[in-house]
Backbone bond lengths (Angstrom), bond angles and torsions (degrees), N, CA, C in turn:
res aa  C-N    CA-C-N  psi(-1)  N-CA   C-N-CA  omega(-1)  CA-C   N-CA-C  phi
1 M - - - 1.468 - - 1.521 108.98 -
2 M 1.308 115.97 138.38 1.459 119.60 178.68 1.510 110.16 -79.25
3 F 1.337 115.74 131.43 1.460 120.82 172.21 1.510 107.43 -82.58
4 A 1.316 116.33 139.62 1.456 119.22 179.59 1.508 110.24 -142.74
5 R 1.325 116.15 153.09 1.452 120.10 173.89 1.506 108.57 -135.05
6 S 1.312 115.88 148.59 1.449 120.30 -176.07 1.523 110.16 -68.48
7 M 1.340 115.27 158.56 1.447 121.35 -168.36 1.516 113.98 -108.69
8 S 1.318 119.30 9.89 1.447 119.60 174.65 1.513 107.84 -81.65
9 V 1.346 115.64 163.98 1.472 119.81 179.93 1.517 108.30 -119.95
10 R 1.329 115.94 130.93 1.444 120.91 179.54 1.519 106.72 -133.95
11 L 1.349 116.43 121.84 1.445 121.46 -174.88 1.522 110.34 -114.46
12 A 1.343 115.38 154.58 1.457 120.64 -176.94 1.528 110.77 -80.23
13 G 1.349 115.13 160.04 1.456 122.15 171.36 1.521 112.23 60.36
14 A 1.357 115.86 -136.34 1.459 120.82 -175.03 1.514 111.49 -82.90
15 V 1.332 117.84 -11.78 1.446 119.28 -179.09 1.516 109.68 -84.72
16 A 1.331 117.65 127.79 1.466 120.32 -171.43 1.511 112.85 -107.57
17 L 1.364 115.67 -177.31 1.451 122.55 -172.45 1.493 114.79 -78.04
18 L 1.363 114.51 174.62 1.440 121.04 -166.97 1.511 115.25 -111.61
19 A 1.374 117.00 154.92 1.474 119.14 -178.34 1.502 113.29 -165.43
20 A 1.378 117.80 -153.16 1.451 121.70 -168.09 1.507 115.57 -126.93
21 P 1.388 118.26 155.66 1.452 122.54 -175.62 1.506 114.79 -73.33
22 V 1.329 115.27 164.16 1.467 121.86 -176.65 1.515 108.29 -124.80
23 L 1.321 117.21 166.27 1.447 120.77 -175.30 1.530 111.74 -92.77
24 G 1.321 117.35 125.12 1.442 122.88 163.96 1.513 117.93 64.18
25 T 1.343 115.03 -171.49 1.442 119.40 -175.81 1.510 112.70 -131.35
26 T 1.341 120.29 -30.31 1.448 120.23 -177.69 1.508 110.84 -83.66
27 V 1.339 116.90 149.54 1.441 120.15 -177.66 1.531 109.74 -136.81
28 L 1.323 114.45 164.32 1.453 120.60 172.50 1.531 108.03 -111.82
29 S 1.315 116.99 142.04 1.453 120.37 -179.48 1.520 110.86 -80.24
30 A 1.324 116.14 135.81 1.456 120.58 175.28 1.527 109.35 -88.81
31 P 1.316 118.11 148.31 1.447 120.12 176.76 1.514 111.17 -65.32
32 A 1.327 117.60 155.58 1.454 121.45 -178.28 1.517 110.91 -65.70
33 Q 1.342 117.52 -30.82 1.428 120.87 -178.80 1.527 109.64 -131.69
34 G 1.336 116.15 163.30 1.458 120.02 177.56 1.505 111.51 95.88
35 T 1.312 116.29 178.72 1.462 122.55 -178.82 1.524 110.09 -57.70
36 P 1.343 118.44 132.29 1.445 120.06 -179.35 1.526 112.25 -56.81
37 Q 1.322 116.96 137.22 1.451 123.30 176.89 1.528 107.47 -101.07
38 W 1.341 116.49 114.21 1.437 119.78 -172.43 1.529 112.06 -79.39
39 A 1.317 114.91 142.10 1.468 120.31 172.49 1.530 108.79 -65.18
40 P 1.328 118.93 154.14 1.465 119.56 174.52 1.523 110.36 -58.45
41 A 1.336 116.04 140.95 1.468 119.93 -177.48 1.516 112.61 -57.83
42 A 1.309 117.24 -34.62 1.458 121.25 -175.79 1.513 112.78 -71.47
43 T 1.316 117.61 -19.92 1.475 119.94 -176.40 1.516 113.89 -123.49
44 A 1.331 116.97 -2.15 1.475 119.31 179.99 1.515 111.09 -62.62
45 Q 1.330 115.51 146.73 1.447 119.89 -179.05 1.542 113.42 -107.89
46 I 1.332 117.00 -13.39 1.452 121.43 -178.41 1.521 109.16 -131.81
47 G 1.323 115.63 136.57 1.459 120.66 179.78 1.508 110.24 159.82
48 P 1.328 118.70 -163.24 1.476 121.64 176.15 1.542 108.50 -53.95
49 G 1.321 115.65 136.63 1.463 120.34 178.80 1.510 115.57 89.66
50 V 1.324 118.26 -6.46 1.458 119.28 179.70 1.513 110.04 -74.22
51 Q 1.342 115.52 146.92 1.460 120.36 175.23 1.515 108.69 -77.16
52 M 1.331 116.09 134.90 1.452 122.96 -178.93 1.528 109.51 -125.60
53 Y 1.332 115.88 126.62 1.456 122.02 -177.69 1.506 110.56 -113.23
54 T 1.341 115.99 125.83 1.463 122.74 -179.20 1.526 109.35 -129.05
55 D 1.310 116.81 109.62 1.473 119.99 175.45 1.526 110.81 52.48
56 G 1.330 117.21 39.96 1.451 122.81 177.92 1.504 115.73 91.61
57 A 1.329 119.18 -7.75 1.474 121.51 -179.12 1.520 109.42 -101.77
58 Q 1.356 115.89 137.82 1.449 120.57 -178.76 1.529 111.19 -111.56
59 C 1.299 115.12 134.68 1.460 122.86 176.20 1.531 109.27 -138.74
60 T 1.333 116.01 -176.65 1.456 122.12 -177.39 1.532 109.60 -117.97
61 G 1.325 116.63 134.17 1.454 121.09 176.86 1.526 111.78 -68.31
62 N 1.334 117.00 146.59 1.478 119.22 -179.17 1.508 112.61 -103.82
63 F 1.336 118.74 -74.05 1.465 121.89 -175.59 1.536 109.75 -126.71
64 V 1.330 115.06 166.99 1.454 121.12 176.91 1.525 108.60 -106.16
65 F 1.333 115.33 143.47 1.463 122.85 -176.15 1.538 108.70 -132.53
66 T 1.328 115.79 155.52 1.469 120.67 172.79 1.528 108.06 -133.27
67 D 1.366 115.09 177.01 1.470 120.81 178.27 1.517 109.38 -140.08
68 N 1.306 115.71 -174.22 1.472 120.75 -177.19 1.524 113.25 -66.38
69 S 1.323 116.67 -18.39 1.463 120.49 179.04 1.530 112.37 -99.38
70 D 1.321 116.79 12.04 1.448 123.18 179.70 1.528 114.09 61.46
71 N 1.340 115.70 26.18 1.442 118.66 168.42 1.518 108.61 -72.50
72 V 1.319 116.86 157.71 1.452 122.68 -178.57 1.522 108.97 -121.45
73 Y 1.325 116.35 134.12 1.448 122.97 -177.36 1.523 110.11 -128.49
74 V 1.326 116.19 147.26 1.463 122.34 168.91 1.515 107.74 -116.01
75 G 1.333 115.75 131.29 1.455 120.06 -179.63 1.521 112.17 -89.86
76 Y 1.346 115.52 151.95 1.453 121.19 168.24 1.513 106.79 -152.45
77 A 1.339 117.65 -171.49 1.472 120.57 -177.36 1.503 110.93 -80.73
78 A 1.349 116.65 140.18 1.460 120.90 179.51 1.541 110.97 -61.69
79 H 1.328 116.58 -32.88 1.465 117.51 -177.99 1.527 112.80 -67.99
80 C 1.354 116.36 -13.83 1.463 119.81 175.40 1.517 111.48 -64.87
81 A 1.328 116.23 -23.00 1.455 121.75 176.80 1.526 111.44 -106.36
82 G 1.341 116.77 14.11 1.459 120.72 179.69 1.509 112.17 -76.98
83 L 1.334 115.38 162.52 1.466 121.14 -179.41 1.511 112.88 -112.74
84 G 1.335 117.16 5.20 1.446 119.68 -177.20 1.505 112.73 -95.44
85 E 1.345 114.50 -160.20 1.451 121.39 179.99 1.518 109.69 -85.67
86 A 1.351 115.90 167.86 1.463 121.21 -179.90 1.521 111.80 -62.60
87 T 1.319 117.90 -25.02 1.456 120.81 -179.17 1.538 112.60 -87.63
88 D 1.321 118.60 -1.25 1.461 122.14 179.22 1.521 109.04 -85.79
89 T 1.322 116.23 106.25 1.472 119.90 -175.04 1.516 113.58 -121.12
90 D 1.314 118.33 0.52 1.469 121.39 178.60 1.530 108.06 -90.53
91 G 1.351 116.19 106.06 1.441 120.63 -175.78 1.503 115.12 -66.86
92 C 1.336 117.07 -16.27 1.479 120.21 179.73 1.514 111.90 -84.33
93 L 1.341 117.69 -7.54 1.452 120.96 -176.78 1.518 114.21 -115.55
94 N 1.349 116.89 -12.80 1.464 119.35 -169.23 1.520 112.34 -110.04
95 E 1.333 114.87 144.64 1.462 121.79 179.24 1.535 110.16 -79.87
96 S 1.329 114.75 156.93 1.454 121.60 178.98 1.508 109.15 -137.17
97 V 1.336 116.92 163.50 1.466 120.08 175.49 1.531 107.73 -65.89
98 P 1.320 118.26 155.76 1.474 120.35 -175.72 1.528 112.74 -70.95
99 L 1.324 114.94 154.22 1.450 119.79 169.94 1.525 107.90 -60.15
100 G 1.323 115.61 146.11 1.451 119.82 -174.44 1.509 113.09 98.52
101 T 1.335 116.71 -10.05 1.487 120.78 177.91 1.517 109.45 -65.40
102 T 1.332 116.13 137.38 1.454 121.56 177.09 1.511 111.77 -72.94
103 V 1.319 116.71 134.28 1.443 122.86 175.28 1.550 106.24 -121.37
104 T 1.329 116.80 136.14 1.466 119.15 178.63 1.517 111.05 -105.68
105 F 1.322 115.06 148.13 1.452 122.85 174.21 1.519 107.16 -102.29
106 N 1.346 117.05 124.38 1.454 121.57 -173.65 1.525 110.99 -129.61
107 K 1.318 116.08 162.34 1.436 121.68 169.16 1.526 109.59 -132.14
108 G 1.304 115.98 149.30 1.466 120.44 177.51 1.516 115.40 75.04
109 G 1.348 118.26 18.49 1.451 120.42 178.54 1.515 111.16 -68.15
110 S 1.329 115.89 146.13 1.466 121.48 -178.52 1.519 108.91 -145.36
111 L 1.326 116.56 -173.65 1.461 120.88 177.90 1.516 113.07 -66.53
112 I 1.329 116.34 -20.34 1.461 119.00 -175.70 1.541 112.33 -108.03
113 S 1.322 117.06 -7.95 1.470 119.28 -177.94 1.518 110.13 -157.77
114 N 1.323 116.35 150.86 1.458 121.75 173.67 1.530 112.04 -77.82
115 G 1.309 117.44 -0.41 1.446 120.66 -179.56 1.527 111.62 75.60
116 T 1.317 115.61 -150.51 1.472 122.79 -178.00 1.499 110.89 -104.22
117 Q 1.318 116.83 124.77 1.464 120.25 175.68 1.531 109.56 -74.47
118 V 1.353 115.31 128.71 1.456 119.45 -179.09 1.519 112.55 -113.81
119 G 1.321 117.06 -2.72 1.470 120.21 178.42 1.507 111.31 176.54
120 T 1.322 114.83 174.18 1.473 119.94 178.96 1.526 109.26 -134.78
121 G 1.309 113.57 160.08 1.456 121.03 176.49 1.515 110.02 -152.54
122 T 1.328 115.57 -179.48 1.455 121.42 -178.26 1.514 109.31 -130.13
123 L 1.326 116.36 132.56 1.464 120.70 175.16 1.533 108.43 -66.67
124 V 1.338 115.74 118.20 1.479 119.11 -177.32 1.510 112.82 -119.43
125 Y 1.325 118.07 -10.33 1.475 121.31 178.57 1.503 108.69 -153.49
126 S 1.331 115.81 137.07 1.462 123.49 173.87 1.510 108.74 -139.18
127 S 1.321 117.18 121.77 1.463 118.90 177.47 1.522 111.28 -61.28
128 W 1.333 118.37 -33.36 1.455 121.16 179.31 1.516 111.07 -63.42
129 R 1.336 117.60 -49.19 1.463 120.80 -179.69 1.544 109.99 -64.65
130 T 1.328 115.50 -38.88 1.450 120.09 -176.76 1.511 111.86 -68.41
131 M 1.348 116.97 -41.07 1.468 120.03 177.82 1.518 111.28 -64.25
132 R 1.301 117.26 -40.57 1.476 120.03 177.71 1.519 110.18 -64.06
133 A 1.317 117.41 -43.62 1.469 120.66 -178.17 1.523 112.69 -65.36
134 N 1.351 116.03 -30.10 1.455 120.59 -177.51 1.522 113.90 -98.65
135 G 1.314 116.14 5.38 1.466 120.40 177.13 1.509 115.23 63.99
136 V 1.335 117.05 34.03 1.456 121.42 178.78 1.522 109.77 -65.34
137 T 1.348 117.30 135.82 1.463 121.13 179.85 1.516 112.95 -127.47
138 D 1.324 119.23 -8.32 1.452 121.01 179.92 1.524 109.96 -58.07
139 A 1.322 117.21 125.66 1.472 120.77 -172.17 1.526 112.55 -61.50
140 N 1.318 117.80 -43.08 1.469 119.64 -178.13 1.524 111.72 -67.69
141 T 1.334 117.15 -41.56 1.435 120.27 178.88 1.523 110.20 -63.82
142 C 1.318 116.91 -43.95 1.477 120.09 179.35 1.522 112.33 -63.59
143 A 1.324 117.28 -36.40 1.447 120.94 -174.88 1.510 112.95 -80.48
144 Y 1.358 117.95 -32.65 1.462 120.03 -168.08 1.525 115.04 -118.34
145 N 1.320 118.11 -10.41 1.466 120.15 178.49 1.527 107.68 -81.93
146 D 1.322 115.98 86.53 1.476 123.92 -169.35 1.540 107.55 -123.56
147 F 1.330 116.49 74.91 1.465 120.52 -169.01 1.510 109.96 -144.40
148 A 1.308 116.19 135.75 1.466 121.27 178.29 1.530 109.39 -141.06
149 L 1.324 115.18 159.36 1.464 121.28 -179.60 1.513 110.86 -125.76
150 V 1.320 115.26 134.74 1.451 123.11 175.66 1.518 108.83 -114.15
151 K 1.324 116.04 119.86 1.464 120.82 179.27 1.523 109.00 -79.70
152 V 1.313 115.55 121.94 1.462 121.68 179.56 1.519 109.92 -70.01
153 S 1.330 117.28 134.81 1.464 119.93 178.94 1.514 110.35 -60.88
154 N 1.320 116.45 149.29 1.474 121.00 179.89 1.532 112.06 -56.17
155 A 1.327 115.89 -34.63 1.455 120.35 -178.61 1.524 112.22 -67.02
156 D 1.353 115.92 -21.87 1.474 118.90 -174.74 1.517 114.27 -111.19
157 K 1.347 117.85 3.56 1.467 121.05 -178.84 1.540 111.03 -60.49
158 G 1.329 118.21 -32.70 1.443 120.89 -179.28 1.510 114.24 -72.46
159 K 1.329 117.54 -3.25 1.471 121.95 179.04 1.537 111.77 -96.17
160 V 1.345 116.99 1.08 1.462 120.44 -169.71 1.515 111.96 -98.35
161 N 1.338 115.21 139.52 1.457 122.39 165.82 1.521 108.60 -134.31
162 P 1.345 119.25 137.47 1.456 121.04 -174.74 1.519 116.58 -83.85
163 S 1.334 117.86 -0.32 1.461 119.75 -176.43 1.513 111.82 -77.79
164 I 1.317 116.01 145.95 1.476 121.69 176.77 1.515 108.63 -78.88
165 P 1.304 118.73 125.18 1.477 120.30 179.90 1.521 111.64 -54.74
166 F 1.315 116.51 144.05 1.467 125.77 175.20 1.522 111.52 75.49
167 W 1.325 119.14 -49.11 1.464 122.33 -174.30 1.512 113.83 -90.80
168 G 1.320 118.69 -31.58 1.454 120.96 -168.77 1.499 111.50 78.56
169 G 1.375 116.37 -174.11 1.442 120.04 -173.22 1.526 110.03 73.98
170 P 1.339 118.22 -172.35 1.462 127.21 6.70 1.525 112.64 -75.45
171 T 1.346 115.78 163.89 1.446 121.66 -179.26 1.517 112.39 -110.81
172 G 1.316 117.93 11.22 1.460 123.11 -178.03 1.510 109.12 144.23
173 I 1.343 116.08 -164.80 1.464 121.42 -179.08 1.516 109.20 -114.36
174 D 1.324 116.32 129.72 1.469 121.18 175.75 1.523 108.92 -71.26
175 T 1.332 115.71 137.15 1.472 119.70 -176.51 1.513 113.66 -122.22
176 D 1.331 118.24 -1.60 1.475 118.51 -175.66 1.529 113.86 -119.16
177 G 1.338 116.78 15.62 1.483 118.73 175.22 1.507 112.37 71.86
178 T 1.318 115.40 -164.32 1.452 121.47 -178.98 1.514 110.69 -128.61
179 A 1.320 115.54 148.68 1.457 122.55 174.88 1.515 108.50 -109.00
180 A 1.319 115.96 155.57 1.471 120.02 -179.65 1.518 110.10 -55.58
181 G 1.332 115.71 129.61 1.447 120.93 -179.57 1.505 115.79 95.79
182 D 1.348 118.20 -11.70 1.467 121.32 177.17 1.529 109.74 -62.13
183 R 1.316 116.17 137.01 1.454 121.64 177.32 1.507 110.86 -77.11
184 V 1.326 117.40 140.22 1.469 122.04 177.35 1.536 108.11 -131.60
185 Y 1.334 114.75 158.34 1.453 121.68 -176.89 1.528 109.26 -135.01
186 T 1.336 116.36 144.92 1.463 119.60 -179.58 1.519 109.49 -154.53
187 Y 1.349 114.26 168.49 1.451 121.07 177.73 1.532 107.55 -141.12
188 G 1.326 116.27 104.03 1.468 121.99 -179.40 1.497 111.04 -100.34
189 N 1.323 117.79 149.75 1.458 120.68 -176.35 1.507 112.46 -134.61
190 S 1.327 116.36 49.60 1.459 120.30 178.89 1.527 111.18 -64.88
191 S 1.314 115.27 138.46 1.465 119.86 175.38 1.518 111.61 -68.76
192 L 1.305 117.49 -9.97 1.462 120.48 173.62 1.530 111.02 -63.81
193 R 1.335 116.47 -18.53 1.478 121.01 -179.13 1.535 111.61 -90.68
194 F 1.344 116.44 0.84 1.455 121.67 176.12 1.525 112.77 54.01
195 G 1.338 117.08 38.53 1.446 120.03 174.02 1.523 115.23 77.67
196 L 1.338 118.17 10.63 1.471 121.10 178.17 1.521 108.39 -80.03
197 T 1.317 117.08 92.42 1.449 121.02 -174.52 1.535 113.53 -67.37
198 Q 1.345 115.58 -18.53 1.469 118.42 176.54 1.526 112.14 -63.39
199 L 1.350 116.72 -21.38 1.458 121.21 -179.82 1.511 112.18 -93.18
200 S 1.318 118.68 -1.64 1.456 121.36 -175.16 1.521 115.19 -77.97
201 P 1.367 119.37 -42.84 1.473 118.88 179.99 1.526 110.92 -71.27
202 H 1.326 117.54 134.61 1.457 122.05 177.40 1.521 108.62 -132.72
203 T 1.317 114.66 151.11 1.445 120.14 168.69 1.517 107.67 -131.66
204 G 1.312 116.21 154.30 1.456 120.23 -178.22 1.501 111.85 -164.34
205 I 1.334 115.41 -164.08 1.453 120.61 -178.33 1.525 110.97 -132.25
206 S 1.316 114.51 148.92 1.458 119.68 174.62 1.530 110.31 -71.88
207 L 1.318 115.26 145.74 1.451 120.58 175.28 1.537 111.90 -93.45
208 G 1.342 115.13 3.19 1.461 120.20 179.99 1.511 111.35 92.92
209 D 1.322 116.90 132.03 1.477 121.08 -179.75 1.508 110.83 -74.91
210 A 1.332 115.06 143.57 1.467 121.13 176.91 1.516 109.06 -94.10
211 A 1.317 116.65 127.92 1.474 120.78 -178.94 1.518 111.35 -56.80
212 A 1.323 116.92 -33.77 1.460 121.41 -177.50 1.527 112.47 -64.60
213 D 1.336 117.91 -19.73 1.460 121.09 -178.90 1.529 112.37 -83.75
214 G 1.311 117.18 -5.08 1.462 120.93 176.29 1.524 114.82 62.50
215 G 1.317 117.03 25.11 1.462 120.78 179.86 1.513 114.53 82.07
216 W 1.342 118.10 3.07 1.454 121.48 -176.11 1.540 112.56 -81.26
217 S 1.329 118.19 -23.99 1.468 120.54 -172.56 1.516 110.64 -132.27
218 H 1.351 115.81 145.60 1.445 122.43 178.03 1.543 108.51 -129.77
219 P 1.356 117.96 101.26 1.465 119.50 176.88 1.521 110.02 -74.10
220 L 1.305 116.38 144.03 1.464 120.35 -177.48 1.527 109.85 -156.79
221 Y 1.314 113.84 168.72 1.459 120.77 178.67 1.513 108.59 -130.68
222 T 1.333 117.62 128.27 1.452 121.08 177.99 1.503 109.67 -122.46
223 V 1.318 116.38 158.04 1.460 123.53 174.39 1.536 107.12 -117.26
224 T 1.319 117.60 111.88 1.469 127.68 -5.64 1.532 108.67 -81.64
225 P 1.351 117.31 163.12 1.458 119.24 179.84 1.526 111.97 -70.00
226 G 1.340 115.54 157.11 1.438 120.64 173.36 1.515 110.14 -63.36
227 V 1.329 115.98 143.94 1.458 122.09 -178.31 1.535 107.73 -126.10
228 P 1.345 117.88 167.25 1.446 120.52 176.82 1.533 111.11 -51.25
229 G 1.303 115.93 134.26 1.462 122.58 -173.98 1.519 111.61 103.33
230 D 1.358 117.22 -24.08 1.457 121.15 174.36 1.528 110.54 -81.94
231 S 1.332 116.96 -9.74 1.467 121.89 -177.46 1.502 112.81 -46.17
232 G 1.344 115.22 135.10 1.449 121.61 177.97 1.503 114.00 90.84
233 S 1.346 118.71 -12.73 1.444 121.32 -173.43 1.524 112.88 -64.73
234 A 1.329 115.43 155.69 1.464 122.69 -173.98 1.519 112.49 -78.19
235 F 1.351 114.52 144.08 1.470 121.42 170.10 1.518 107.83 -123.48
236 I 1.340 115.61 134.09 1.454 121.72 -179.67 1.520 110.36 -126.76
237 S 1.329 114.55 158.96 1.456 122.01 -173.88 1.529 111.28 -89.66
238 E 1.321 115.31 -175.89 1.461 121.39 -179.41 1.531 112.91 -64.12
239 D 1.336 117.23 -20.51 1.469 119.99 177.05 1.525 111.19 -108.33
240 G 1.327 116.48 17.19 1.449 121.62 173.60 1.499 115.83 82.50
241 K 1.324 118.90 7.64 1.454 120.40 -179.48 1.526 111.41 -82.77
242 A 1.327 114.48 147.32 1.468 121.18 -177.49 1.524 109.45 -72.21
243 I 1.341 116.02 115.99 1.462 120.81 177.53 1.510 111.46 -90.52
244 G 1.334 116.80 -49.95 1.443 118.09 -176.17 1.506 113.81 -173.72
245 T 1.333 114.54 -168.90 1.449 122.03 -174.69 1.526 109.51 -128.42
246 L 1.319 116.17 136.93 1.475 121.31 -175.26 1.508 110.53 -64.93
247 S 1.341 115.27 127.93 1.449 120.34 -177.34 1.531 112.90 -120.67
248 T 1.317 118.51 -51.91 1.458 120.26 -170.98 1.526 112.36 -137.68
249 L 1.330 114.78 160.80 1.435 124.63 172.46 1.507 107.91 -104.01
250 G 1.321 117.85 122.20 1.464 121.30 -178.46 1.511 112.81 -101.31
251 L 1.315 116.43 158.64 1.460 121.70 175.98 1.519 110.88 -108.72
252 A 1.304 119.37 0.79 1.453 122.22 178.08 1.528 106.13 -153.86
253 P 1.352 118.02 151.08 1.458 127.66 5.17 1.526 113.11 -77.80
254 L 1.354 118.81 -13.03 1.479 120.38 176.73 1.519 107.93 -124.39
255 P 1.343 116.97 142.90 1.449 118.74 175.17 1.518 110.63 -59.91
256 L 1.360 115.50 141.18 1.441 122.34 177.16 1.526 113.39 61.97
257 S 1.311 116.97 25.64 1.453 120.03 168.66 1.533 108.09 -76.22
258 N 1.335 116.27 165.06 1.442 121.42 178.50 1.525 110.52 -122.50
259 N 1.320 115.99 159.19 1.455 122.61 173.35 1.522 109.33 -122.35
260 I 1.323 115.83 134.24 1.460 119.62 177.11 1.514 109.62 -118.32
261 G 1.345 114.88 142.95 1.457 120.01 174.04 1.518 109.25 -78.88
262 D 1.320 117.30 146.47 1.450 122.57 -177.27 1.543 110.47 -74.02
263 L 1.339 118.06 117.35 1.463 120.78 -175.97 1.513 111.40 -62.70
264 G 1.328 118.11 -41.00 1.466 119.91 -178.85 1.499 111.56 -56.10
265 K 1.329 118.36 -44.25 1.441 122.34 179.54 1.514 111.62 -72.69
266 E 1.337 116.50 -41.22 1.472 119.85 179.29 1.529 111.29 -62.38
267 L 1.338 116.25 -42.78 1.446 120.13 -179.10 1.532 111.29 -69.92
268 A 1.341 117.39 -39.31 1.467 119.42 176.74 1.518 111.50 -60.82
269 F 1.332 116.59 -39.53 1.470 120.54 178.01 1.524 109.58 -64.00
270 A 1.327 116.22 -43.66 1.468 120.34 179.10 1.537 111.51 -64.40
271 Q 1.311 116.32 -40.45 1.476 119.49 178.71 1.520 111.11 -62.49
272 A 1.318 116.61 -33.45 1.469 120.68 -178.34 1.541 113.03 -81.39
273 H 1.328 117.40 -26.79 1.459 119.33 -169.17 1.530 115.80 -124.65
274 S 1.331 118.97 -8.37 1.468 119.96 -174.80 1.518 114.01 -81.82
275 G 1.350 116.38 -22.35 1.450 118.96 -175.23 1.535 113.08 80.57
276 I 1.339 116.84 5.65 1.460 121.65 179.72 1.529 107.73 -91.96
277 A 1.329 116.67 108.83 1.467 120.37 -176.56 1.528 111.43 -73.09
278 G 1.329 114.72 129.46 1.473 119.18 176.23 1.501 114.52 76.81
279 L 1.321 118.25 21.63 1.455 121.55 -178.36 1.539 109.62 -62.17
280 K 1.340 117.26 129.27 1.452 120.32 -177.54 1.521 110.80 -153.93
281 L 1.336 115.22 153.87 1.451 122.35 175.27 1.541 109.41 -71.67
282 V 1.341 116.52 145.41 1.449 122.00 173.57 1.526 108.51 -105.44
283 N 1.315 117.30 127.40 1.470 120.81 175.59 1.503 110.52 -71.97
284 G 1.324 116.04 155.51 1.453 120.94 179.38 1.515 111.75 -68.62
285 T 1.331 115.61 152.23 1.470 120.20 174.34 1.516 110.53 -81.88
286 E 1.352 117.37 -17.13 1.464 122.46 -178.37 1.526 109.11 -101.52
287 A 1.333 117.31 138.35 1.454 122.17 179.81 1.518 110.41 -63.43
288 F 1.338 116.43 141.97 1.463 120.87 175.81 1.525 109.18 -65.53
289 N 1.322 116.21 131.21 1.470 121.78 -178.07 1.512 110.10 -136.12
290 P 1.356 117.70 91.13 1.467 121.75 -172.23 1.541 112.27 -81.73
291 I 1.311 117.47 55.10 1.449 121.38 178.90 1.520 108.22 -117.52
292 L 1.323 116.07 122.01 1.468 121.07 -179.35 1.514 108.67 -101.85
């Protein structure tokens, strides 16, 4: 059995959790109603790769989502809002902060500071809370369905762009998993990196999906590996499609490998149980460019 630990960062006292940098400072205002108008990717402050702080824990945003009412959401890992220990990874057994909890979007967070707050949102969906409420017992779902949604405040919707920093995309949702050797791309923003955005883009390879996981998990290895604070960050395939979200750090089959939950399955579960009508992934405004 693979040992895993969650990838959010939670620090004692005045020192807070870790996450990832955001793009630029100027923003465009979105209209109060109608299709969301995205900020330019080069200057957007909220989106994939943004640092997200929940009750003292820092994680990294993965993808942007919308619904039938043109609300805007940023996804991250459900365990980022968990109340247990870093080694607690079974979402069907662990408590989480309540829905309605305020989450802040920050840039420049580090071990000594939360950085600059660039927006706020509200936790509106947690796979962990939902699985507990629905009595889910399937081992793979409990272990790997690690996904939550934060609704961006109306005042901050104009600061959002759905493109993944550095790489661009996503271009859709991957539906066929990964094979050993497949190239993957990600952007983590742990505050352990002290705002050094040059260390945020990563590329790596899949270690091959295990049939026993039922398509819920994709083990992989990146250079450098994801670290606490990168939790929740987006992973995309060789054609820019969204594969999954960073959940755990594994010790086997390779040291410092990572495991990601399958976004297609996580999103389908959320669509069925969140009560958010028309919930869907938003593709990036910037073309996917897999050049490091």
